[in-house]
N, C-alpha and C positions, 0 to 999 in steps of 0.2 A: 523485579527486573533481573536479579542475579541469582543463579542457582549455585550449587556447591562447586561445579566445575566450569560451567559455561555462562557467559553473559548473553542473554537473549533480549533483543530490542525489537519492539513493534511500535508503529505509530499509534498515538492515542486519539487525538481529536478527529482525524480523518476517518477513523474506524466508526466512531459514533455518527458522524455526518453521513458516511456512505450507507450505513445500515438504515438510518432514517430515510434517506433518499430512496433506497431500494424498496423499503416497505411502502413509501408514498407512491412510487411508480406502480407497484403491484396493485395497490388499492385503486388508484386512478384508472389504470387500464382495465381493471376488472369491472369497475362501475361503468365506464364508457362501453365496454364490451357487452355488459348486460343491458344497457340502455339503447344499444344500436337497433334493436328490433322495433322500437317505438319512435320512429322519426316521422314528422309531418311533411318531409320533403318529397315523398313519393319514391325515394330510393328503397329498394328492398334488400335488407341484410338477412343473410341466412345464418343458421346456427354455426356453420363453419366459419363465417366471418367474425362472429362473436368470440368463438374459441380462439381464432387467430389473434384477435386483439388482446385477449387475456394472456396468451402465450408470448406475445410481443412484450407485454409488461414484464413478464418473468425473465425474458432474454435481456431486456435493458437493465433490469435489476441485477442480473448476473454480471453484466458488464461493469456496472457501478461497484459491485462488490469486489472486483479485481483490485480496486484501490486499497482493500484491506490486506492484500497478499504480502506486501513488503515485510521482510524480517532480516535481522542481522544476528548471527550466532557467532560468538567469538570465544576462544579459549587460548591457552598458552601456545598452542601450535599454529593457529591461524584464524582466519575469519571467513565465514560463509555469508554471502550477500545474496538475498533473494529480493528482486525488485518486482514490478508488476508482471513482466513477461520473462525476464532473464534471471539466471542464477549463476553465481561465480564463487569459486573458492580461491583464497590467496593465503599463502604462508606469510607470516609476519616479515620474513626476510625479503619478500617481494614488495612490501609496502614501505614507502618512504615516510609517510606521515598520515595522520588523520586530521582533516581540516574542516572548517565551516566558514567559507568565505563570506564577507559582508554582503548582505542582500541576497544570498543564496536561499533557495527553498529547502534544501536539505544538505546534510553533511556529505563528505566524500573521502575516499581513500586516494591519496596521491601515489601514483605509480611511476616507475622509471620512464624515461623518454617523454616527459610532459603529458603523460596520460593520467586519467583518473576514472574512478567508478563512483557513481552517485549512490549514497546510502538513503534510499527513499524511506526507510524505517525511522530515520532520525530527521524529523521535520522541524523547521523553524517555528511553525504554529504551536508546537508543543512546549515551547519556551524552556522552563527549568528542566523538564524531562530531557530535552535535547541537549542542554548544557551538561547535565550529569552523565548522559549517554556518551557524549564525545569525550569527556574526562575519563570515563571508565575504559573506553576503547584506547585512549592514549596511554593509560596505565598498563594495559595488557600489551600494547605495542612496545612500550619502553621496557617492560620486564622481559619480553621475548627477545629483544635486540641486545640485551646485556648479557 
């Protein structure tokens, strides 16, 4: 989890689940695509339809694998937050606190003016890893603010 200079956090459980789902999608869509040519319904499927079905499986798998993208990289100067689609950098002076509200799916950085940014890399389903991650982020935050 921690290197010599930077703390790098990535979700644990969702990565395994997403990879399993992605592989499952590719397998299912490939099998369905290959079996499309042999239907007793009278519908005629061409090779292009079969290829399209297989490609659809790969596209859906790619979408599921976006859930593996979140990462938080923090050091003494600040924190980089990469969620599924967006990326942000914050200096520790701009962060009020690191919190994990009750019932929340992931931790967050509390910012001025009642704003916050979710840390999708620190997820509640990761339990102890999430707790140690929030503690490590709080230590970095505290050290940078002093």
